[in-house]
C-alpha positions, 0 to 999 in steps of 0.5 A: 892044439899047437901047430908050427908050419915051416915055409921058405925052402927051395933050391939055391946056388952055393953062395946064395941065401934063403929065409925060412919062416915058422908060423905058430898057432895055439901057442905064443912063440915069445913064451917058449924056447924055439929052435931050428933043426935040419936032417940031411939024407942018411943023417940024424936030425941036428940042431941048427939054432935056438932062441929063448923067450928073452931073445938069447940065441945060440947056433951050431958051430957049422952055421955060426956067422952065416945063419941068423935066428929071429922071432917076430912076436907080433906075427907069432913067427920065427925066422932063419936067415941063411946066407952063404949057403953051401951044398953041405947045408942041403937038408930038410929044415924043421922048426920046433917050440917047447910048450910046457915040456912038450916039443912040437915039430913042424913038417919040415921044408926042403933046402937044396943047395947046388954047387 
């Protein structure tokens, strides 16, 4: 059974940084398309960043230049480095991985940015 588990969320002041981690079990991250999404209170879940098996990355316009997605295949873990955070980045962040056409989601990790 495939599981992904996020960690690294927390409370940070505006302008600060956080690094989120997403650890996978039951699948090999490097073989899948993986992504980060977020959901702010009262908002729909939205795409943040994605990484292909070959390592190509793409980002939402709202985070480009501030967030960096990466993957450590040896650790079967994906990361989201978030810099220059703003209160508008406050949300629950989720990672996912696509396995044979099925998207597996984690339980999410809360990121709160204070002004």
